[in-house]
C-alpha positions as CSV (number, residue, x, y, z in Angstrom):
1,X,-5.4,-54.4,33.6
2,X,-7.7,-53.2,31.1
3,X,-11.2,-52.2,30.6
4,X,-14.0,-51.8,28.2
5,X,-16.4,-48.5,27.9
6,X,-18.8,-47.6,25.1
7,X,-18.0,-44.8,23.1
8,X,-20.5,-42.5,21.2
9,X,-18.4,-42.0,17.8
10,X,-20.9,-40.4,14.9
11,X,-24.6,-39.8,15.1
12,X,-26.4,-43.1,16.0
13,X,-23.2,-45.3,15.9
14,X,-21.4,-46.7,19.3
15,X,-18.6,-49.3,19.9
16,X,-16.3,-50.7,22.7
17,X,-13.3,-49.3,23.1
18,X,-10.3,-51.0,25.2
19,X,-8.6,-48.9,27.8
20,X,-5.9,-49.5,30.0
21,X,-6.5,-48.7,33.8
22,X,-3.6,-47.3,36.3
23,X,-3.5,-48.8,39.7
24,X,-5.8,-46.9,41.7
25,X,-4.3,-43.8,43.7
26,X,-5.0,-42.6,47.3
27,X,-8.2,-41.4,47.0
28,X,-10.1,-43.9,44.4
29,X,-11.7,-47.2,44.2
30,X,-11.8,-49.8,41.5
31,X,-15.1,-50.9,40.8
32,X,-16.2,-53.6,38.8
33,X,-19.2,-53.0,37.2
34,X,-22.6,-55.2,37.8
35,X,-25.2,-53.2,36.2
36,X,-25.6,-49.4,34.2
37,X,-29.2,-47.4,33.4
38,X,-29.7,-45.8,30.1
39,X,-31.3,-42.5,30.7
40,X,-32.9,-42.1,27.2
41,X,-33.7,-38.6,27.0
42,X,-30.0,-37.1,27.4
43,X,-28.5,-40.1,25.7
44,X,-31.2,-39.8,23.0
45,X,-29.4,-36.2,22.5
46,X,-25.8,-37.2,22.9
47,X,-25.8,-40.3,20.3
48,X,-27.5,-37.9,17.9
49,X,-24.7,-35.2,18.6
50,X,-27.1,-32.9,19.3
51,X,-26.0,-31.4,22.6
52,X,-25.5,-27.9,21.8
53,X,-22.3,-26.2,22.0
54,X,-23.5,-24.1,24.2
55,X,-24.3,-26.6,27.0
56,X,-20.9,-29.1,26.7
57,X,-19.4,-27.9,29.8
58,X,-22.6,-28.0,31.5
59,X,-24.1,-31.1,30.0
60,X,-20.4,-33.2,30.5
61,X,-20.9,-36.0,32.9
62,X,-19.0,-35.8,35.8
63,X,-16.4,-38.9,35.0
64,X,-17.2,-38.9,30.7
65,X,-14.4,-39.4,28.3
66,X,-13.6,-37.3,25.0
67,X,-15.5,-34.4,24.1
68,X,-18.7,-33.2,22.4
69,X,-20.1,-33.9,20.2
70,X,-18.1,-37.0,19.1
71,X,-16.3,-39.4,20.1
72,X,-17.7,-39.2,24.0
73,X,-18.1,-41.7,26.5
74,X,-21.0,-41.1,28.3
75,X,-23.5,-42.1,31.0
76,X,-23.9,-41.5,34.4
77,X,-25.8,-44.1,36.2
78,X,-23.5,-47.3,37.1
79,X,-23.6,-49.9,40.1
80,X,-20.7,-52.1,40.7
81,X,-18.4,-53.7,43.3
82,X,-15.8,-51.6,44.7
83,X,-12.6,-54.0,44.5
84,X,-9.8,-51.6,46.1
85,X,-10.0,-48.7,47.4
86,X,-10.9,-47.1,51.2
87,X,-11.7,-49.6,53.8
88,X,-15.3,-48.1,54.5
89,X,-16.0,-49.1,50.7
90,X,-14.3,-52.4,49.8
91,X,-16.0,-55.2,48.9
92,X,-19.1,-53.2,48.9
93,X,-22.0,-52.2,46.1
94,X,-21.4,-48.6,45.3
95,X,-23.5,-46.2,43.0
96,X,-21.4,-43.8,40.7
97,X,-22.0,-41.4,37.8
98,X,-19.7,-42.9,35.4
99,X,-20.3,-44.4,31.9
100,X,-21.2,-47.8,31.0
101,X,-17.5,-49.4,31.1
102,X,-16.8,-52.9,32.7
103,X,-14.5,-52.1,34.8
104,X,-13.6,-48.5,36.0
105,X,-11.7,-46.0,38.3
106,X,-13.4,-43.1,40.1
107,X,-12.9,-41.0,42.9
108,X,-14.0,-42.5,46.4
109,X,-15.8,-39.4,47.5
110,X,-18.3,-40.3,44.4
111,X,-19.2,-43.9,45.3
112,X,-22.2,-44.3,47.4
113,X,-23.1,-47.3,49.0
114,X,-26.4,-48.9,47.5
115,X,-28.5,-50.2,50.4
116,X,-29.1,-54.1,50.7
117,X,-32.6,-54.1,50.4
118,X,-31.7,-52.5,46.7
119,X,-31.2,-54.7,43.7
120,X,-28.6,-54.0,41.3
121,X,-31.0,-53.4,38.4
122,X,-33.3,-51.1,40.5
123,X,-30.1,-49.3,41.7
124,X,-29.6,-47.8,38.3
125,X,-32.6,-45.8,39.0
126,X,-30.5,-43.5,41.6
127,X,-29.7,-40.5,39.2
128,X,-33.0,-40.0,38.1
129,X,-34.5,-40.9,41.4
130,X,-32.0,-37.8,42.2
131,X,-33.2,-35.4,39.7
132,X,-37.3,-36.7,40.7
133,X,-36.0,-35.7,44.0
134,X,-34.4,-32.0,43.3
135,X,-37.4,-31.4,41.6
136,X,-39.7,-32.1,44.1
137,X,-37.1,-29.8,46.1
138,X,-37.9,-26.9,43.4
139,X,-41.5,-27.3,43.3
140,X,-41.9,-27.3,47.1
141,X,-45.7,-28.9,47.5
142,X,-47.9,-28.4,49.8
143,X,-50.5,-31.3,51.0
144,X,-53.8,-31.0,49.1
145,X,-52.6,-29.1,46.3
146,X,-54.2,-30.1,42.8
147,X,-51.1,-31.1,41.2
148,X,-50.4,-32.5,37.4
149,X,-47.1,-34.0,36.1
150,X,-46.8,-34.6,32.1
151,X,-44.7,-36.7,30.8
152,X,-44.5,-40.2,31.9
153,X,-40.9,-41.2,31.2
154,X,-38.5,-42.3,34.0
155,X,-38.3,-38.9,35.7
156,X,-41.8,-38.2,35.4
157,X,-43.1,-41.4,37.1
158,X,-40.5,-40.8,39.6
159,X,-41.1,-37.5,40.6
160,X,-45.0,-38.3,40.3
161,X,-44.9,-40.9,42.7
162,X,-42.5,-38.7,45.6
163,X,-45.4,-35.9,44.6
164,X,-48.3,-39.2,45.5
165,X,-46.8,-39.5,48.8
166,X,-47.6,-35.9,50.3
167,X,-50.9,-35.8,52.5
168,X,-53.8,-35.7,50.2
169,X,-52.7,-34.6,46.8
170,X,-55.4,-34.4,44.3
171,X,-52.4,-36.0,41.3
172,X,-53.0,-36.7,37.6
173,X,-49.9,-38.2,35.7
174,X,-50.8,-37.7,31.8
175,X,-49.1,-38.7,29.0
176,X,-49.4,-39.2,25.4
177,X,-49.0,-43.4,25.4
178,X,-51.8,-45.0,26.6
179,X,-48.8,-48.2,27.5
180,X,-47.5,-46.1,30.1
181,X,-51.1,-46.3,32.1
182,X,-50.2,-49.7,33.2
183,X,-46.6,-48.6,35.0
184,X,-48.5,-45.6,36.6
185,X,-51.3,-47.7,38.2
186,X,-48.6,-50.1,39.5
187,X,-47.1,-47.2,41.4
188,X,-50.9,-46.0,42.5
189,X,-51.0,-43.0,40.2
190,X,-53.8,-42.0,38.0
191,X,-53.2,-41.9,34.6
192,X,-54.7,-39.6,31.4
193,X,-54.0,-39.1,28.0
194,X,-53.5,-35.2,27.2
195,X,-57.4,-35.2,26.2
196,X,-58.5,-35.9,29.2
197,X,-55.7,-33.6,31.5
198,X,-57.4,-31.7,34.2
199,X,-57.5,-28.3,34.5
200,X,-56.8,-25.5,37.4
201,X,-53.8,-27.1,38.5
202,X,-52.0,-25.5,41.2
203,X,-48.5,-27.3,40.4
204,X,-47.5,-28.6,37.7
205,X,-44.3,-30.7,36.2
206,X,-43.6,-30.7,32.9
207,X,-41.2,-34.2,32.0
208,X,-42.2,-35.1,28.5
209,X,-39.7,-33.3,26.7
210,X,-42.0,-31.9,24.2
211,X,-43.1,-28.8,22.9
212,X,-46.8,-29.9,23.2
213,X,-46.3,-31.4,26.4
214,X,-45.4,-27.6,27.8
215,X,-48.0,-26.1,26.1
216,X,-50.3,-28.5,27.9
217,X,-48.7,-27.3,30.9
218,X,-49.4,-24.0,30.5
219,X,-53.3,-24.4,29.7
220,X,-53.7,-26.8,32.5
221,X,-52.1,-24.3,35.1
222,X,-54.7,-22.5,37.6
223,X,-54.5,-18.7,38.9
224,X,-50.8,-18.0,40.1
225,X,-49.8,-21.6,39.3
226,X,-46.3,-22.7,39.4
227,X,-45.2,-25.0,36.4
228,X,-41.6,-26.4,36.9
229,X,-39.9,-27.4,33.1
230,X,-37.9,-30.6,33.9
231,X,-37.4,-31.1,30.1
232,X,-34.1,-30.5,28.1
233,X,-34.7,-30.0,24.9
234,X,-30.9,-29.8,23.7
235,X,-30.9,-27.6,20.4
236,X,-34.2,-27.1,19.8
237,X,-36.3,-24.2,20.3
238,X,-39.4,-24.2,21.8
239,X,-42.7,-21.9,20.9
240,X,-44.9,-21.1,23.7
241,X,-48.4,-19.5,24.3
242,X,-47.2,-16.5,26.3
243,X,-49.3,-14.1,25.0
244,X,-52.2,-15.7,26.0
245,X,-53.4,-15.9,29.5
246,X,-50.1,-16.5,30.7
247,X,-49.5,-12.8,32.3
248,X,-52.9,-12.2,33.2
249,X,-53.0,-15.7,35.4
250,X,-49.7,-14.8,37.0
251,X,-48.4,-18.2,36.2
252,X,-44.5,-18.8,37.6
253,X,-42.4,-21.0,34.6
254,X,-39.5,-22.0,37.0
255,X,-36.3,-24.4,35.7
256,X,-35.8,-27.1,37.2
257,X,-32.5,-28.9,37.0
258,X,-30.2,-31.6,38.9
259,X,-26.7,-30.0,38.0
260,X,-27.4,-27.7,41.3
261,X,-28.9,-28.4,45.1
262,X,-32.4,-26.8,44.6
263,X,-32.5,-23.5,46.4
264,X,-34.9,-25.0,49.4
265,X,-32.5,-27.6,50.5
266,X,-28.8,-25.8,49.2
267,X,-26.4,-25.6,52.4
268,X,-28.8,-28.2,54.2
269,X,-27.5,-31.5,51.7
270,X,-24.5,-32.0,50.0
271,X,-25.0,-33.5,46.0
272,X,-23.5,-36.7,48.1
273,X,-26.5,-36.7,50.7
274,X,-29.2,-36.0,48.1
275,X,-27.8,-39.1,46.2
276,X,-27.8,-41.3,49.1
277,X,-31.1,-40.7,49.8
278,X,-32.6,-41.2,46.7
279,X,-30.6,-44.4,47.1
280,X,-33.0,-44.9,50.0
281,X,-35.8,-44.1,48.4
282,X,-35.2,-47.2,45.7
283,X,-35.9,-49.7,48.5
284,X,-39.8,-49.5,46.9
285,X,-40.0,-53.1,45.1
286,X,-42.6,-51.2,43.0
287,X,-40.4,-49.3,41.0
288,X,-39.0,-52.6,39.4
289,X,-41.9,-51.4,36.9
290,X,-39.7,-48.8,35.9
291,X,-36.2,-51.1,34.2
292,X,-36.0,-53.3,31.4
293,X,-35.5,-54.6,28.9
294,X,-32.0,-56.2,30.0
295,X,-29.1,-55.9,27.8
296,X,-25.9,-57.6,27.7
297,X,-22.9,-55.6,27.8
298,X,-21.3,-56.7,25.0
299,X,-24.5,-56.1,22.7
300,X,-25.1,-52.2,23.7
301,X,-23.5,-50.7,20.5
302,X,-25.9,-53.0,18.5
303,X,-29.0,-52.5,21.0
304,X,-28.2,-48.5,21.8
305,X,-29.9,-47.1,18.9
306,X,-32.9,-49.0,18.9
307,X,-33.5,-48.7,22.8
308,X,-33.3,-44.4,22.2
309,X,-35.3,-44.2,18.9
310,X,-37.5,-47.3,19.5
311,X,-39.8,-47.7,15.7
312,X,-43.3,-46.8,15.5
313,X,-45.4,-49.2,16.7
314,X,-43.3,-50.7,19.5
315,X,-43.4,-49.8,23.4
316,X,-40.6,-47.5,24.2
317,X,-39.0,-48.9,27.3
318,X,-38.0,-46.8,30.6
319,X,-34.6,-47.6,31.5
320,X,-32.8,-49.8,29.9
321,X,-30.6,-51.8,32.0
322,X,-27.1,-53.2,30.9
323,X,-25.4,-56.4,32.2
324,X,-21.8,-56.9,33.0
């Protein structure tokens, strides 16, 4: 049996490669892909060859092929139908942290059933929702806090949506792209451009991936505020105003990353349980606003560079969806 997978082979260039699949082992499943999602922030760095060598081991996706920088088979948002494997999964849809590939083998323990109420195209958000959930666990929000989320990408939108469900939050979502206002409002979120970002925020989540966004986060933080850094800058250095009011206001700048379960829930929830909860949270139909455009898998190599680096003047997609 053969399969086709997307490989990043040089800066800005990807191709489909065919590979042979052995018969599934006793603890494996055979999955026929239905859809996969493109995580634009991370996959942009991978396609550009900008994953720092010091982070190669940390940023390796669980089932990726090859090695950084190239060639590498990367991705972690696959939804498929289990065609062979344990009875508990056979014939069911499952989410798996697997690269873009039309058929694949995976450990059964890594495949989490997709709730019937969650369609394939929304289920690809599971990895992003898991990240947003972990950010919220790291943030430890309090009812009634003044909250600012900077960056209306997929993770920022999902994080703001989760935080908005706490009692009586005063929450504002900020992004430099005015086009993100519409999707924010579809999720019931208040939106502002950076020039209108409110000050004195007790909890700030930064997810814009830009130095300017993190600088804004520090400026808008209230006394003794918690600033959660959810962006990953790859090999870029970031300049921060740590010599102004950073110390006198006793700000906390905390890194949050999905590779480890947040300390607040570590030992209470496993990675698999966290992912299962993320899938349950995707039952909300309004989250369809984050999905698209749709690309057929055979066209992905040509489409990927444009999906990851949108030309000036064009609206940047949130989570492109690949259909198989």
